[in-house]
N, C-alpha and C positions, 0 to 999 in steps of 0.2 A: 505494499499498500504504501503510494507516495502521495506526498503533499507538496502543492504550488510553493515553491522556492520564494522567499521575501525579498521585496525591490526598497530599495530606498535612495530618494533624488539627493543627490550630493549639491543641489541647489538650497532649496528650501529643506529639507531633512523630512519630507514625506517618506512613512513606512506603509506597505501595502502588497498583497497580494500579486504575483506576477500576470495573473488573470487580471487582474484591475488595469492592467496600463492600457493607455491610450493610442491608436494608431494615428498618425501624421505622414501628410506626402515629405519623403526627403529632398530635398533643395539639390542634392548633390548625383542622386540615382534616382532608377525609377523604381525606387525597393518604398514599403511602407517600414516604417520608424518608430518607436514607442517614445511616448513622452510623459512626460507627469501631469495629472488631472489637475493637480492645482496649482502649480507655476506657471502649467502649461511650455515647459523649457524641452525638447526634442531629447531624445538620447540621453537622457542626465542618470538613468538608470542604475547602481553597483550593485550585486546581488550579496545579501548580508551574512 
């Protein structure tokens, strides 16, 4: 039984589950990247 790993935003300190990440369009590539739902900065998650 695996749990979703926790994430933390290095900018605002928000902590949550990886499933709570928001997806945003990357300005550098045609890929979706994850962002923080509170400070809305993209690619700011680190695994805790």
